[in-house]
Structures are given as C-alpha cells and as structure tokens.
N, C-alpha and C positions, 0 to 999 in steps of 0.2 A: 695916556696923553699922546704918545707918539703915534699910536694907531689912529686916534681921532684926527690928528693933524694931517696924516697922510691920506685920509679918506677923500677930501675934496680933490687932491691931486690925482688920485687914481680914478675918481669919478670923471674928472676932466679929460684924462687920457682915454677912458672908455668912450666918452661922448665924442671925442675927436675921431677915434677909430670908427665909430658907428657912422659919423658923417661922411668919412672917406669911403666907407663901404657902400653907403647909399648912393653917393655920387658916382662911384664906379658902376654900380648896378644900373643906375639911370642912364649912363652913357652906353652901356652894353644893350639895354633895351631899345634905346634910340637907334643904335647901329642895326639891331635886328629889324626894326621898322623900316630903315633905309633899304635893307636887303629885300624885304617884302615889296617895297616900292619899286625897286629895280626889276623884280620879277614882273610886276604889273606893267611897267613901261615897256619892257622887252616883249611881253606877251601882246600888248596892244600893237606894237610895231610888227610883230610876227603875223598878226591877223591880216595886215595890209599887204604883206609880201606874197607874190606868186604870179602865175601866168594870168590870172583873172584880176583886173584892176579893182582895188577897193580902197576907199579913203577912210580916215578915222571917223568922219561923219557918218558914212554908210555903216561902218561897224557898230557905232553907237545906236544907230537906228535899228540894227538887228535885234537888240535887246528889247525893243518895243514892238517887234514884228513888222517893221516898216520896210522890209526889203522885197525885191522881186523874187519869184521862185528860184531862179538861177543863183542869185546872190545868197539866198537863204541856204541853199545846198552847199555852196562854197564855204560859208561861215560855220554852219552847224554840223555839217557832215564831213568836212575835210580839214579845215584849219583849226577850229576850236578843239576837236578831239586830239589832234596832233600836239597842240600847245599844252593841254591839260595832261596828256600822257607823258610829255617830257618832264613836267613838274613832278608828277606822281612817281614816275620811274626814277628820276634823279634823287628825289627824297628817299625812296626805298633803298636804292643802291648805296647812298651815303650812310644811311642808318646801318645797313648790313656791314659795310666796311668798318664803321666805327665800332660796332659790336664785336666783330672779329678781332680788331686791333686791341680793344680794351680787354677782352676775355683771354686772349693769348699773350698779351703784353708784347706785341711785335708790331713795329710800325709798317711792315710790309704786308700785313694781313689784309685780304680783300677777297671778294667772291672769285676773282680771276686767279689769284695766286693759290687758292685752296682747291682749285679744280671744279668749282661749282658751275661756272660758266661753260667750261669745256665739257662737263658731263651733260649739260643741257644741249650743247651743240651735237654731241654724239647721239643723244636720244632723238633729236629732231632729224638728223641725217638718217638714222635707222628707220624712222617713221616714213620719211619721204621715199626711200628706196623700197621698203617692204610693204607699206600700206598705200602706195600710189598717191602720195601728196595730199591726203585728206587733212583739212585744216585742224579738225578736232583731234585727230590722232597725232599730228605733229606737235600741237601744244601739250597734249597729255604726255607724250613720250619725252619732250624736252623737260617738263616738270619732273617726271620720274627720273630722268638722267641726273638732273641737278641734285635731287634729294638722295639718290643712290651714292653720289660722290660725297655728300655730307655724311651719310650713314657710315661709309667706309672710313672716313677720317675720324669720326667719333668712336667707332669700334676699335680702330688702331690705338687711338689715344687712351681708351679705357682699359683695353686688354694688355697692352704693352707698357702702360704707364709712361707714355711719351711726354717729354717736356714741351712747352709751347713752341720752342724753336724747332724741335723735331717734327711737330705737327705741321708747321709751315713747309718744311722740307718734304714731308710726306705728301702734302698738297701739291707741291711743284712736280713731284714724281707722278702723281695721279693725273695732273694736267697734261703731262707729256703722254701718258698712256691713253687718255681719252682723245687727245689730238691725233695720235697715231691711228687709233681705231677709226676716227672720222675720215682720215685720209684713205684708209683701206676701203671704207664704204664708198667714198668718192671714186676710187679706182674701179670698182665693179659696177658703178651706176651708169646708166645711159646718159647721152649728152643732155637730154632734157632734165633728167633727175639731177645731174651734176650742176646745171645752171640754177635749179631751185635751191639746192643745198648751199651753194656759194652765196646766193642772194640772201638766204635766211641768216647765215652766219655774220653778215655785215652788221646787223643791228640797225633797226629803223623804227622810230616811234610812230611813224605814219600808218603802220599796219594795225594799230589798236583801234577798236571801236568803242562805243559807249559801254557795252556790256563788259568788255575786258577792263576798261578804266574803272568801272564801278567795283568789280571784284578785287582788282589790285588796290584800289583806295581803301577798301575795308581791311585788307591784309596790312597795308602800310600803317593805317590808324591803329590797329591792334598791336603791331610791333612797336610803334612809337610809344603807346601807353605802357607796354611791358617794360621797355628800357627806362622810361621815366619813373616807373615804380621801383625799378632796380638801380636807380642812379646812385644811391649811397653805397650799395654793394659794389658797384663798379668803381667808385672812388676808393673804397677800401682795398679792392684788388690791385689798384694802381700802386699801392704802398707795399705790395708783396703778399704772397699767399699766407704766410705765417701771421702777418699783421691782420689780414682779413679774418682768418680763423679765430684769432684772439678777440676780434670784435664781434664774433658770433655769426659770421657769414659761412654758409654751407658752400664752399668753393666749388666742389664737384657739381652740385646741383645747379648752381647759378651758371656755371660754364656750359653744361649740357643744354639747359633750357635756352640760354642766350644764343648758343650756336645754332640750335634748331630754329629759333625765331629769325635770326639773321639769314640762315639758309632758305627759309620759307619765302621771305619777301624777295630775295635775290633769284630764287628759282622761278617764281611767278613773273617777275620782271623780264627774265631771260626767255621764258616760255612764250610770252606775249610779244616781245619786241626784239628778240635775238640777242646776240652777244654785244654788250656795250661795256667796253673795258675802261678801267682806270678811274671812273667816277667815284667808286667806293674807296679808292686809295687816296685820291687827291683831296676830296671835300673834308674829311676829318682832320687832315693835317692843316688845311687852311683855317679851319675852325679853331684848332689848338693855338695857332699863331695869333688869333684875334682875342680869344677869351680864356686861354689856359686849359687846365686839365679837369676842372670841375664839371662833372657830367650833367648837372642841372642846367648849365649853360651850353655845354658841348653838344648835347643831343639836339636841341632846337637849332643851333647855329650850323651844325653839320648837315642837318636835313635841309635847311633853307639854302645853304651854299650848294648842296648837291642839286637841288631843283634849279637854282639859278645857273649853275654850270652847264647842265644838260640842255636847258632851254636856250641858253646862249649859243652852245655848240650846234644845236639843231637849226637855229635861226641863221647862224653864220653859214652852215652848209647850204641852206636854201638860197641865201644871197649869192654865194659863190657859184652854185650850179645854175641859178636862175630858175630852173623848173622844179627845184626841190628834189632832184634825183640823187644828190650826194648823201649817203646814209650817215647818220649821226655817229655810228660806231667808228667810222673812219676818222672823223674830226676828233673824237675823244681819245683815240689811239695816238694821234699826232700830238695832242696836248699832254697826254698822260705818260708816254714813254720817257721823255726827258725827266719828268718828276720822279718816276720809278728809279731811273739810273742815279739821280741825285741822292735819293734816300739810301740807295744801296751803298754808294761811295761814302756818304756821311756816316752810315752805320759802321762800316769797317774802320773808319778813322776813330 
C-alpha cells in the first residue's frame, strides 16, 4: 500500500524534473541560435567593410549575380573567402582546444600550449628559407611540423607514461624548442626571407582561397563528427580515468585518437592561415560558462563561439586598420593573453 501511495508522488517529481530539463535544453538551443544569428550579422557587416565601398543591398544582389565585374571580384574572391575562412578556422581551433582540454583534463590545453602551432611555424620557416618561398612547400612543411610536434607529445606520453599535467609541461618545453629553432632560421635568412617568415607567423585568414577553405571544411566536419560520436566517452573521462574505465571506455585509445583528430585540424588551420593563438583556449572556457560540462552541448557551443570569436576579431582588425592590414593573429593574442594569465592564476589558487 505504501509503495502504491508513493508512486504518484515519484511520478510527479519525475515529470517536474523532465519539464525543467526540457526548458533548460530549449533555452540553450535558443542561445545557440542567437550565436548563429550573431555570426550572420557580423558576417554581413564584414562584407561591407573595406577600401571598396559596398552596401548591404549590393551584397544581397551579389547572391543573384547582379553585381558589376569589379564588385563580384571584391565579394566572391576577397571578402567572402576571408569571412568563411574565419568561421571555419575558428570552429576548428575551438574544437581542437576543447578536445585537448577534455582529453588531458587540463584547462590550459590548446594547440599553442602543446607546441602544435610552434611546430607549424618552424616547418613554414624552414620551407621559406630552404625551398625559396614556394606556397605549396610552405603549407606542406607547416602541416608536417605541426604533426611532428603532436607525434613527439604522443610518443612521450605513451613511452614514459606521462600524466596529463606532465604532457602539458612537455608541450610548453617543445613550444620553446620550436620557437628557438624558428629564431635560428630567421637569423640565417636573407632580409626578404625574414620578412616572409615574420608575415607568415602573424596569422591571417585572408590568405586562404576557396580550395583551402574546402579542404579545411571537410577536416573540420570530420573532427566535429568524431567528437560528437565520442561525446559520452569524453563525459566519462571528465569524471576520472578510473570511472571511465569502469564504464567501459578504452581511455588510451580515446585519448590517442582524440589528440590526433585535434592536432589534424589545428595543423591544417595553422598551415593555411598561420599562427592564430588563444582561440582554442578561450572558446571552450566560454562555452563551459554557458552550458556546463556536458559534451553533447559543449562541442557545438565551443565550435560556434570559436567561429564567432575569430570572425569578430578579424572584422575588428579590418575596422581598426581600415585597409584590413592588421592580421587577426595579433588581435586574438591581445584578447587571449589576459585570459591565459587569468586561468593560470586561478588554477594555482
């Protein structure tokens, strides 16, 4: 009799909990839609900004092919590739940072702190000095340098059984090593080669064409799908390795596969657009503030926030410089460095 009497109460509680959960999810989906809308508004504004005057009306006519040849070149060959590249690169770097932070359980994890970006810079500098600045060789060597840095980190972690904290410290040491090697290459380079190396390391989404954007989009889509499939494994890892193993998660396999996926998209983004720091560090933390630690929400929110952050930084750089000459890597460094110091201080507390 007591069990029967309690059943309606329990059912009522379950129903209330379900309603609260659905309302919370509805609010978060609305927030995600708002973020997508912000990307659209900023993208629309970014198309109109530049040395060549364009109104929103002319930009909308571009979709119907109603522009003059000069306006079509400005929209389709200069501004739209830059805007879409900012969205795709920001999306990819944010996913990479989220994957590294979740897999290593370290809030300071990102492509920059693991040496992936510095490895790409070293590869690009080597190609510029050795192969006479050929674009294909620079991109290939930058990608190879980033993946080499990832391979060294994974090898150290596997052979020496490094803890996630030690992996981050190894990445910082590797970053210093690659940065020193890049400086050495700059020292022996000619004045022209030195200027090219320095320009490449600034990071600029304007250097990507439609082919690079297409290749990077495929990689970003694949990595997004991978992390969404592994979202429950990442949630289990957040509770500790022992808990994850108890739930049937192959921790070593998930960590290696996830690190390779995160490094792949970061390597491609850096190879095509140069070093763009701190996006992979900031966006996942912003997403955690908004939606918590559930990766089924954290993954899409981190990706969208990364895209919004990089697009906003690039548009801000274009507005400040007027001609669009201020590289986006400079803007993200100014925004990201205070965030990095804040996380460092908060972690020690």
